[in-house]
Steps between C-alpha positions, in 0.01 A plus 500: 500500500786733586661429163173584323469829689857595412434421133186717496676785685778499241250506212310792651814713502572426132156582353523822292279807530354460149152420376446133440344170602601284797435128548495310830590130500443234768750234607382274214588763242136583421386859438261589782459873433560750219487876552585825322660814638607851405793445731596133536733550797249694710203277414667162559665613825160617632380139517765420759432793734315331785323814622324526160409134454139387488410142588492401132836665432653310792375174351653590163837608644523181703509298175742719302827316435628697202435828317553585133424822318477638147585867439293681233493851354168622641221430744271414208747237379514359853123479511477311171779260599338435840170428330656247264701324772195464724298348217787265411589378851178558703698562824331388821508839672398717206147620434305213355297547187178307543323345206192710436182371348511444127349807336314468168642621171343542155628277223477573127587174327743467209251301290400590146172620649596614853289459812505735801442359849590526868762264642725452803747280310772658288633314196667732250472233230122530505464875470578853619409581861387827654497546876491369762206698640440515875267800510129426529331340204715667233546179298127431489430860397751476216362171370138608535570815299706324231240232436224761483696714253639221286336160429830315554473122534515339845500134388810281527474351150831472315438746219759542228490707186486179299222335702286816488552543124400137438191548724584215736313664790142596582377803691362443850211652697706809589502604135120481485481701826717768345793468744740336253585610146504146360864517398506118492284516182692798369200733545736794556840558343820417684612864463189628681542238772865595552403868518259415785780317681731799451242739644431267793874500575497882506218497757689255722814715475309804621456674166121486485489877442658449156219265396250746648630773271482270196143400584397860552641600161338200330166583661514857367599382151212250483255766620617742233447222243151449648582140589315538827454132588873433463575820697271378780691170517830689528346726765410196710865390492613855589268509799623158610855634505387810691334290770808279519732799540279639775570180695873474426639846426643650817683811388567731207539317167814704429679355804683233300647204687526507879584244767318553830605315816298417810649388831356323807637312800365239737754423770802348327316468169525769234275536195596711199286544190547660162239643266634563151297759310504596137308813400306488823387136479626227731649243267712297744515437870686276739559460873790337683523392860821501704590393850743721690794317651701774671250782558585658165368860467206561273712714265724200430202268457335736252818533291535122486134452411506768228793330331337157524160611373633703208699197390198271534277706271784618275438869566738759349293798616701804607237650732400334827269606782589374848351532850842608637855531367684165478856478629641439150375681191590409145655816356294449182170515689288804577362423849191685610314502835159626395321727749203609290321466171474198273834356605394505865190304396726246331713468812187454712383234258832313519495515880140381506595217266793382713293534818230282346762242406630508859152443641443213254823337612410548866159339445658215308757442775231525768305218334809281488610593851215636719732543799701750299203738485442470874865569578500802267186657649605436858846635424340819368285525813802444725692771316204739500445473876865435593398182684770301681394171335309386193127507594430135418225487768244785499190541718222744411205595728157653443194560722139474390177613671186689406387749764676290758311178424681165474852651522765269356852521360702303249868430456628381163844348459729537199804276477750550219262762353213250471182465708533216754129440560551207737650748749232771474347588840154626595436682828180579687551814706472400867621789717369803312142627508375734232660605171858568617726398209827587673423306818379207289825510301708497819309198626530281190866589441586416862309171477661411165859538615450375854370180341806476270733558796324241718529240223861585411395603148702745285393864496442698177766718341245775431151598620272698268187675627205545266474858612695813574690657786247413773501129420880499483527656846252248642707211361818655636352532848407129500826377347754718678335631818298193598711212360846659482552391139673689220334432163494757216150648453355660186156633408298523180321830454194511273363783286146642510383215274631240748782396266863445596676835486835481676720305742580644843805401700696608805408689818395766441366338179609645166362430155712268284488571129359208296428556129157352428644302209771337712501138619532610862182711474305209349629277780378747764159519329482120505572491875251777580224347287558156648494604868192718441320216321588255775385725786179606322404142407545390863294793625216431252499133591493572872229763466292272276527215748404728785198624308388151404548370853300777660205469262475134396661301779255645752196360313372179655511206260752661260821298503810512276338299216186716488708815523717383209194424286352844568822687422565295187152578366454863611864610499492716815329549835341822373315312225393228747350770723295645212375162373133397533388188688424325170848574367660371821274192504629390157846464657445391862135390526191674641579457873855637490398769250238625744752500786763693299245750366354571845849540649600772256161673528548516876860628460469753219777715647761227436 
């Protein structure tokens, strides 16, 4: 070990202060990390300064047995070399490029009579490919428009110039429906068919405005020649293009080609997307996913992603729009952070696109690993409230009474962010008379945790009151003053419409910001709705039983079976009270009907 340390120390002294790329090797001679630097000496030495090491850096340094470097002329050269070396060697400690989902492309086949279709498989022998497209339903919009404008064939028949000339094929139903030109029977010339394919290619490449101009001129010419029916047909195509452009054109048609990048993070995962626009239309899009290995800054991640994405889609565009400045900029690029106007809309669109991709990935991962979602939400809650431990065990309390009648309370239990219904608890209020919510809360909380203590059961990591400051103080009095426990307590404040509004925490309680679109907000709503439902259902059940007992159980000759028959038929005690003797007799017989009827007549105030 000493020999290794001496070797590394000697290497660190020799590294020059030039831009370049450094490579770390383990004891087996494998590259475990590749990095770039403006100043190789300063950057490499920083890894070995213990006061600056993160946990991940310490793990990397522990495995470094050798260091090599390559000096280059500029930071841009270093960036490109680093990118290539990472792709070639896939070092363990570098950011990991995750395989994204396979995005669809549009294929125009190389057949004598080409077809145009959507595909996720690329085979350059079959045809020319445009894409991939990750934004919305762009591919479907393109294909829908093309097939409405041009009756290009969609069949997979092997059509050759020879087979069509010799009439070896027959038209199908699509020809009779008017959606295919019948090229298989040579019903249109090959030149016209190829012109349709050429125009379709222009649309896919973002040059629909050129076809629009041609159609507009043709429409005017036909009108001047008084060929109104033909002009109307051209007008329909023109309007189709207009509607299409209203769905796909984002900015000024004079904008030329632009690459727009979106950026999002989720813990150690980074998502970067590109939207490639031509004359204002999105014609390509892609998203990549990386995993950070050494807490790389977002500026470095964006630079790496931009390089990767531009290579993937083959973009040579000189203008790019970014959410922030990357750490390395190609000197040939014009980098723009848009703050207003059309370009800001494009940036917002790219960020929305990458955020949507992130959410899709999160949902996909949650389905494969449900515990991952729970850990993420609880981690957010722990961070939000600065809790000492992950709140794997949460209790939530709510009281329920109407004008002081049948007061009850409910406690719902969430474990690992999921309802644990087998551990829900119902409480009848025993020591409080009248509608005193705070005293009732103190009683049930004291009973709940005294029972857990007596039975050596674990206590929750967090208590949430379905109420505001008053409920929180009542819980605190029971937990801390009466039982001497120390459990974090939060409250859920509602708005005037009785909907979850905000989270309260601390003493004195302060409002904790929760965006209504966030996972943590939805989790709080779930808890509040569940504890309210549980307490209310218990209260209704208890009140209903009390009502039934006081009015039916006191009638002589009415037992459980008779009572069940009556309630099943009439639905409620109120309807039984208003029933006639004949109606009652149909269910329980004349004698009992008379007894029930006379009882309610004598007790009309019930």
